[in-house]
C-alpha positions as CSV (number, residue, x, y, z in Angstrom):
1,M,-0.3,-0.4,0.0
2,K,2.8,2.3,1.0
3,F,4.7,1.9,-2.0
4,A,1.5,2.4,-4.2
5,S,1.1,5.7,-3.1
6,L,4.4,6.8,-3.0
7,C,4.2,5.9,-7.1
8,A,1.5,7.3,-7.5
9,L,2.1,10.3,-5.7
10,G,5.5,10.5,-8.0
11,L,2.8,10.1,-11.4
12,V,1.2,13.1,-9.9
13,S,4.7,15.3,-9.8
14,M,5.2,14.3,-13.2
15,L,1.6,14.9,-14.4
16,A,1.9,18.6,-12.9
17,V,5.2,19.5,-14.6
18,P,3.7,20.5,-18.2
19,A,0.5,22.8,-16.6
20,L,3.2,24.4,-14.4
21,A,5.1,24.8,-17.2
22,Q,2.4,26.7,-18.2
23,E,1.9,29.1,-15.3
24,D,5.1,30.3,-15.8
25,G,6.0,30.5,-19.5
26,R,7.8,28.1,-20.0
27,N,8.0,24.7,-22.1
28,G,6.7,21.4,-19.9
29,G,9.9,19.7,-21.9
30,D,12.2,22.4,-19.8
31,Q,10.7,22.5,-17.1
32,E,10.7,18.9,-16.4
33,A,14.4,18.6,-17.7
34,E,15.5,20.8,-14.9
35,M,12.9,18.8,-12.3
36,M,15.4,15.3,-13.4
37,K,18.3,17.1,-13.2
38,K,17.5,17.9,-9.7
39,W,16.4,14.9,-8.7
40,M,19.4,13.6,-10.1
41,E,21.4,15.8,-7.8
42,V,20.1,15.3,-4.8
43,A,19.9,11.8,-5.4
44,T,23.3,11.1,-6.4
45,P,26.0,10.6,-3.2
46,G,28.5,13.1,-3.3
47,E,31.6,13.5,-1.1
48,H,29.8,13.8,1.8
49,H,29.5,10.5,1.8
50,K,32.7,9.4,1.1
51,F,33.5,9.5,4.4
52,Y,31.6,6.6,5.5
53,D,34.1,4.7,3.4
54,Y,36.4,4.4,6.0
55,F,34.0,1.9,7.9
56,V,33.1,-0.7,5.6
57,G,34.7,-4.4,6.8
58,S,35.2,-6.0,9.6
59,W,35.7,-5.2,13.4
60,T,35.9,-6.2,16.7
61,T,34.7,-4.1,20.0
62,E,35.1,-3.3,23.4
63,C,32.5,-1.9,25.3
64,K,32.6,0.8,27.7
65,M,28.9,1.3,30.1
66,W,28.6,3.3,32.8
67,M,24.7,2.4,33.8
68,A,25.8,3.9,37.6
69,P,28.8,6.0,39.2
70,G,32.1,4.5,39.2
71,E,33.5,2.1,36.4
72,P,32.1,0.7,33.9
73,S,30.8,-2.7,32.7
74,I,33.4,-3.6,29.8
75,T,32.3,-6.2,26.8
76,Q,33.7,-7.9,24.0
77,G,31.7,-7.9,20.2
78,K,32.6,-7.4,16.6
79,A,31.0,-5.6,13.8
80,E,30.1,-5.8,9.9
81,Y,29.9,-2.3,7.6
82,K,29.0,-2.4,4.0
83,W,26.9,0.1,1.7
84,I,23.6,-0.8,-0.3
85,F,22.2,1.3,-2.9
86,G,24.6,2.1,-4.5
87,N,27.0,3.8,-2.1
88,R,24.3,5.9,-0.4
89,Y,23.8,4.0,3.0
90,L,25.8,2.6,4.8
91,V,24.6,0.1,7.0
92,E,26.4,-1.5,10.3
93,D,25.5,-5.2,11.9
94,Y,26.8,-5.3,15.5
95,E,26.6,-8.1,18.0
96,G,27.6,-7.8,21.5
97,I,26.7,-8.7,25.1
98,F,23.8,-6.8,26.9
99,M,23.1,-7.0,30.8
100,G,24.8,-10.5,30.0
101,Q,22.2,-11.6,27.7
102,P,23.2,-11.6,23.6
103,F,23.1,-8.9,21.8
104,T,21.8,-7.3,18.3
105,G,22.0,-4.1,16.9
106,Q,22.2,-2.1,13.5
107,S,22.5,0.9,12.4
108,I,21.6,2.7,8.9
109,G,23.9,6.2,7.6
110,G,24.1,8.3,5.5
111,Y,23.9,12.1,3.9
112,D,21.1,13.8,2.9
113,N,21.8,16.4,0.2
114,T,18.8,17.8,0.5
115,K,19.0,18.5,4.1
116,H,22.9,18.9,3.8
117,M,23.1,16.6,7.4
118,Y,24.6,13.5,8.5
119,T,21.7,11.3,9.4
120,G,20.7,8.3,10.8
121,F,18.8,5.3,12.8
122,W,19.6,2.4,15.2
123,I,17.9,-0.4,16.6
124,D,18.4,-3.4,18.3
125,S,17.4,-7.0,20.1
126,M,16.7,-5.3,23.2
127,S,14.0,-2.9,22.3
128,T,11.0,-1.9,19.8
129,S,11.9,2.2,19.9
130,M,13.6,3.6,17.1
131,M,16.7,5.7,17.5
132,M,17.5,8.9,14.9
133,M,19.6,11.2,14.8
134,E,21.4,13.8,12.6
135,G,24.3,15.7,12.3
136,T,27.8,17.3,11.3
137,L,31.4,16.4,10.4
138,D,34.0,18.5,11.5
139,Q,37.0,20.4,10.0
140,T,39.3,17.5,10.5
141,G,36.7,15.1,8.5
142,K,37.3,12.6,11.1
143,V,35.0,13.6,14.0
144,L,31.2,13.3,13.2
145,S,28.7,14.6,16.4
146,A,25.0,13.9,15.8
147,F,22.2,14.7,18.2
148,G,19.1,12.6,18.5
149,T,15.8,12.0,20.2
150,M,15.0,8.1,22.4
151,N,12.5,6.5,24.4
152,E,14.2,5.5,27.6
153,W,12.5,2.9,29.4
154,T,14.3,2.9,32.6
155,T,12.4,6.1,33.3
156,G,9.5,6.5,31.2
157,E,10.7,9.4,28.9
158,H,9.5,9.9,25.6
159,D,12.0,11.9,23.1
160,K,14.5,12.5,25.5
161,T,17.2,13.9,24.1
162,F,21.2,12.4,23.0
163,K,24.1,13.3,21.8
164,T,26.6,10.6,19.4
165,V,30.0,11.1,18.3
166,T,32.3,9.0,15.8
167,R,35.6,9.8,15.8
168,I,38.6,8.1,14.0
169,V,41.4,8.0,15.6
170,D,43.8,5.9,13.2
171,P,43.1,4.1,9.7
172,D,42.1,1.0,11.8
173,T,40.4,2.5,14.9
174,F,38.0,4.8,15.4
175,V,36.0,5.6,18.8
176,F,32.1,6.3,19.1
177,E,30.3,7.8,22.5
178,M,27.1,8.0,23.8
179,H,26.4,11.1,25.6
180,D,22.8,11.6,28.1
181,L,22.9,15.0,28.2
182,H,20.2,15.7,30.6
183,I,22.9,14.5,33.8
184,V,25.6,16.1,35.5
185,P,27.2,18.1,33.0
186,G,31.0,17.1,31.9
187,E,30.4,13.7,32.7
188,T,27.3,12.9,30.1
189,K,29.1,10.0,28.9
190,V,27.4,7.0,29.1
191,M,28.9,4.3,27.2
192,E,32.6,4.5,24.8
193,I,32.8,2.0,22.4
194,T,36.3,1.3,20.5
195,Y,36.3,-0.2,16.7
196,K,39.6,-2.4,15.7
197,R,39.6,-3.8,12.2
198,K,39.7,-7.1,11.6
199,K,43.2,-8.2,9.2
């Protein structure tokens, strides 16, 4: 049903081109060509997408989590990254341990050419909520900072703001951090995952 609706919307948009062209005095073919050109510009992966090339491959992980003040819990895991849809989106498949139980998660990241933002979401085997986020790359091209919202099952809060930082350390190491912006300033980090590339 959703696919049919999207197809219908696309058809209506294309049928509207001649009418719009008549209103502003332009030839329908010219306006259609302009629309197609713009569509291709926003639909084609560009320089910003190349940031994700670094992550493609297999990784081992060490995850530190701070569930309470004091020392973090530390668990090991692994991750696989791959491109989909012609290098438009990067998929991560993650396997690890959470609270003593096997844990799997998946993220999809990309760059929105229309919004000019890095975007992504996360889903996992211990939740029914999607975590959505968007952010920007710093001037070094190695640190991606993003903000998003989540539903906090421990407190019942909805749309709670969080921050993530993905930092490339060297050709074979990167670090992912998650920050809870609602706790003591300067002590907001609640998770840190160090990724090491498998050789």
